[in-house]
N, C-alpha and C positions, 0 to 999 in steps of 0.2 A: 849083798846086794848093793849095788852104789845108782844113783841118779844118773851117772855117763852110761851105766850100762842100757837104763831103760829108755836114753836120749836114742844110742844106738841103735836100737831093737825096733824102735818107733819110726825112727829116721829112714830105716830099710824097710819098712812096709810090714813088719812083722806084729803078728798078734801079742798084746800083752797078758799075763795071767792075772786071774783075780788077787793074787798074793803079791805081784808087782805094783797093780795099782792101789791096793790098800797101804803099802810101804809109801807109796808117794803121797797119798792123800796125809795119812797119817805123820810123817816127818815133816809135811809143808805146814799143818798146823801148828805142830808144836815148834816151827820156826829154824827147823834142823837143816833147810835145803837153801840156797842163794839162790836171789831172784834170778840171775842170769841162767842157771840151771832150768826152773821153772818156767822162763822165756824160750828156752831151746827145746822143751818138751813141748810146749805148747804149739809153738811152730811145727814143730814134727807131727802133732795128731794133726792141725789145721790141713798140712800138707798130705799125709798118707792116710788119714781120718781113722776113726775107730768103727769096728763092727756092733753088731747090735748087743752081743753080749758083754764088750769091752765097756760101752756105753752104761747098760744096766749096772754094770760093776762100779763104775765110776760115781754114778749118783748115789748107789747106797752106802759108798764111802763116805761122799760127802754129806749126804743126810746124816750119818752116825760120827760125823766132826764134832758135832755140839749136841746141845739139848734135842730132846725129841719129845715134842708136848705130848702129854696124855689127856686127851678128852672123854677119857670112859666115863668121868662123873656127868657127862651132859647127855640125857636122853634122847635117843633117836639116831637117825643116820645124819652125821655131818657132811654136808658138803661144800667143798671151797671152791671158787672161781679164779681164776687167772687169767690177766690178758699179757700178751707179749708185748705191749704198750701201743703208742699213738696219740694222736693229737684230738683233744677235745672228748677223751676217754673217761667220762661219766658213770660209767655203767653200774661200778661199785655201790655209788650212792642211792642209786635207783634201786640195784637188785635185793641190797639186802635186807632193807623192809618187805619189798615184793613178796619175795621168797618165804621171810619169815611171816608174812600175813596169811600165807597159805600152810601154816603149820610145821613147816621145816626148820629145824634149828638153823641160826647162820652164826658161828663164830669164827670171827674173822681175824687175822692177822694183817695188817699193811704196815706200808712203808712210806718216807716221804720222796718226794721226787728229785731229781737231778735232770736240768735240762728244759725243755719243753715248758711243762707247768708243773705244778705241784702235784706230789702224789696224794693218794685217798684222803691219808690224816690232813696234809696240808688244806685241802679242800675244807675236810669237816670245818678244821679250826678256823677258817673263815667266818663261822658261828659263834656268834659271842657266848664266852664260858665254856665251850665243848672240849674235852678234854680225854686222852686216851691212857693217862697215867693211872691205869687201874691195877689192883692186884689180879693175880691168878684166879683167886677164890673169888673175887668179885665177878672177874670176867667169866667165869663159871656160872656162879649166881645168876647173874644177869641173862645169859643163856636160858638157862633151866627154868626162869621166871618170867622171861619177856618175850624169848626166842629170839634176841638178837644182841650181839655185843662187837666192837672194835677195839683192838688193843694195839700197840705199838708192837712191831718185830722185835723181839728180844736179840741183842747182840751175839749172843751165842746159837743162833739157829745157823746152821751150817756155815759156820767160820771160815771152813776150806775153800767154800765157793768164793766167799767175799775176797778172799787173797789170790783166787786165780782170775777172777772178773776183773780187779783191781789190775793186773797186768795183761791180761787179754786185751782190754781198752788201750792200753799203750804200745801194744805189739802188733797190732793189724790182725788179730786172731780170733775176734769176735764171730764173725761169721761163719761160724761151722756147726752142722748140725748136732753133732754130738755133745759138743763143750755149751750150745745152748741150752738142748735138752735137758742135761743133766745139771744145768743151773737151774732151771727154773724148778725142774722136778724134786731136786734134793730138798729146795725149801718147802713146796707144796708137800711132802711126805713128812717133814721133820715138823710140818705145823699141825700133825694129827688128825686131819681129816678122813672120813671114810670114803668118799668118792670126789671126784673132780671133774669140773668143766671147763675146757681152756677154750681161749679165745684167740684165734692165732691171727695175727695181721698180716696183710699182703698188700704191698703198694708203696708209694714214695715216702710214707711217712712209718712205715715198718721195717724189721730189719730183714725180713724176708720180702724179695721183691718180685719173684714171681709165684702164679699159684702153684706150679711144680715143686718147689723149694718149700714154700708154706706146709702143702701137704705130707712132704716128705718129715718134715718137723713134727706134725701132728701126729702121725704115725708112730715117729720114734717116741714121742711122749705116751701116746694110748697104750705103746707096748711095755715101755717101763712099769706103766701104772699097773697094768693085767700083771706082771712079774711080783709087782709088789701086793697084788691081790688088792686094788683099789680099781673100782669101777671108772673108767676114766672115758671121755668124752671131748673131741675137739672140735671147734667150730671154727673153717675159715672165713674170715670177715675183711672186706676191702677197707683201705687205708690209703687210697689214692686221693683221698681229701678230708679233711676233719669230718669227725663224728658230731653230729649235732650243729648247732650254730655258734655254742659257746666255748671259749678257751681262756683259760683262766680260773682263778679259784672261786671267789665268789660271786663270777657268772657263771660256771657250773654248777654250784649250787642252786643258783636261781633256777636253772635249766631242769634239774634233777625236781626239785619242787612241782615247776611245770609239769615236768613228764610225769610224776607220783597222782598228778590231778588229773591224768589223762588228756593233757595239753602241751605236751612235749614235740617235738622236732618226729618227723615221720621214721628217720633212720635210726635214731636214739631209741624211740618206741619198740620198733621190729628188732632190735638186736636185745635189748632188755627182754622181750617177751620170749626170745628163741632162747637166748641163756637161761632165764628163770624158769622155762618149760622144763627143760634139762635137769637143772638143778632142783626142781620139784620132783621129777619123776625117780633122779636116783635117789632123792632122799626118802621116796616111799609116800611121797604126799599125793601121789596121782598114780592109776594102775597103767597110763600108757602117757606117752610126749603129747599126746592129742588131748586128752583129757587134762592134762597139766595146762596146756596152754588156754584151754577154757575157761581153767579156775584162776590163773594169772590174768586173764584180759579182765574177770569179774571183779579181780579184787581191785584193780585200777579204775574200772568203772564207778564200784559202789564207796570208795573212797578208803576203804579199809588199809590200803597199802600208805597212802599219805597219813593216815592215823598212826599206823604202825611205826613211820618215820619220827613224828612228832615224840612218840613214846619213846624211842630208842636217842632221838638227841636230849631227852630231858633226864633220863635216869644217866647221861654221860656228862650231866652238867650244863648242857646248852640251853639258851634264851628261846624257849617256844614261841616267843612273840616274835622274834626274827623269821620262824618259819611260816607262821601265819601272815606275815606281812613282810615279804623279801625287800622292801624298799629301805630296811633296818638294815641288811648287810651292808659292807664297807662299800662306799660309792668313790670314784675318782674324780680329783679335781680338775682333769683334763681330758677333755674328751675331744675327737676327729673324726669325722666323717669321710670315708675315702668313696668319691664319685667317678663315676665312669665317664670319659669323654667321648666315647664310642659308642656304636649302636651294634649288638651282635647275640651272641650265645657263648654262657660260660663254658668253656672246654676242658680248663685242666686249673686244677689249684693245688699246687705241691706242698702237701702236709707237712714235711719236716721245715720247709723254708716258713711256714705260716708260723709254725710251732716257734721256730727259732725269733720270728717279729714279735711274737708274744713274750718270750722269755726276755726279750731286749725292754720291753715295757715293764718289766719286774714281775711277771707272772712265774717264773722260772728260775731255778738258780744258776747260774754259770758257773759256780764253784760250791763246796761245799758248805763257808761261811756266807754266802749270800742272802739277804735277808729278802722275803718275798712281800711284794705289794698285793695283798689279798685284793685290792680292788681292780688291781690291773690285767688287761687282756684284750681280746676280740670277740667281737660278735660279727660273724658273718651275716649276710643280709640275703647272700644269692648262693647256690649250690651248683652244681656240675650241671647241666642241661639248660638252666634257667635262662631265659630270655630277658637280654638287657637293654635299656634304654639309655641314650644319653642324658646323662645328670643323673641317673638313678645310684643310691646307696650302693655301693659293694660290700662294705664292711664299717665298722665302728670301732676306733682304737679307745681304749680307757688308759690312763695311768696318771701316778702322781709326779711325774719325773717329765716334765714339757720337755726337756731338751732329747728325749727318746723319740718323739711323735716323727721325727722327719726321717730319720732311718729306719725305723719300723715301717712307715709306710712304703719308703723306697722297697724294702725287702719284700713287703706284702704285694704289691704292684707286679716286682719283678716275679713272682710265685704263681701270678694267674696268667690264664690265654684267653683272650676273645676273639672269637670265630665269626663270619658273617653266616655260615653254615649251622643249621640245626643239628643241636647234640644231643644223644640219648643219654638220660638219666644213668647212673651208676649202679648196678646190681650190687647188694650190700653182703647177702650170704652166697660164697663161693662154692662151699662144701662142708660136709660132715664126717669126720675120721672116728670110727668106734672100732669095737673089737671085731665087728662083722665086716669091716671093710671101708671103703672111702664111698660117698654119695656125693656125686658133683651137682651144680644145679646151673 
């Protein structure tokens, strides 16, 4: 068997066998395939696509290319959540303690960010003392004792995916349903969860730009989950504007604290309730999604979700005083308000451009070696549909590097449009995909 033959076969639109896909992944992982062969193979897949069976086989092969985590020592049904990315995506910080407060164990492996803002771990490390460098034994013990723990993703989780993704990024083959689905699901399945809730973003700040593509991706991942005997649900959510108001690490921690105190932004709260309800239901914490939603809202209202967050931060070394008093989070030396010079209604906020503006301020990494400014970022004062008067503050920029303010302000202003006509607010939840089909909203 040769890579040359696999490339020709897929180039000509033919179906690859399980053995051929396993050959590709095994030899890729072992370093036996040249990058130019991998690049040619990925372009053939991008152009000719894979069917559902090929996609499932690729997922399984990548899943088993490295470690597969065994969480069987943790009692209960372990439910994982994954977001396909976005700007201001603070959901994990809220969801983990919220779901754990409902009695469903949360054993979360998370990563760091590259791009818009930090990943979940970066955000949590804005809290003084918090760390994820704990052993697997301590990770399991924390979940069994406290119902919650977050650990950094090990380097040997789906290593084939890391190699493939690095080449996809430089060969213009990122936007392919099979490659995206297998990448996401191989890591989720290797992480050892029993059920998976997927937050599939759609819009300017997401991989999927249309609702049709987002639903197709959701269906592909749900089917992979079912094949692997993992109950999987995909919720299609809007990313035509940033989620919540905060973009940046310490700023998002503060917003998560507000949300857990039932005082967060309406859209972030709505999404966390929707995702959390499905996680609690799949985890056996309620007999229906509706009952799970009622429980979720109770935990937000009575303060138990916030108390679980403090417990979680404490057991992983974080200073709980920072949670009780968010003013102790890292703060920026330079703050600039962006004011409107016109009157009207906010029509659009290009999420990707706003995310890059936040990255330029120091909230995200331009390269793997970039050092995050935990205080940097953007707070939105307006969302799509809001009335804007002349002189109103649209957003506030935060950074410790004053020279970045002008560039970021220009990028932000280029990312928004204000119109004289009234604009409807955006619908957050677009559709739900599960094993029974697609429900659009």
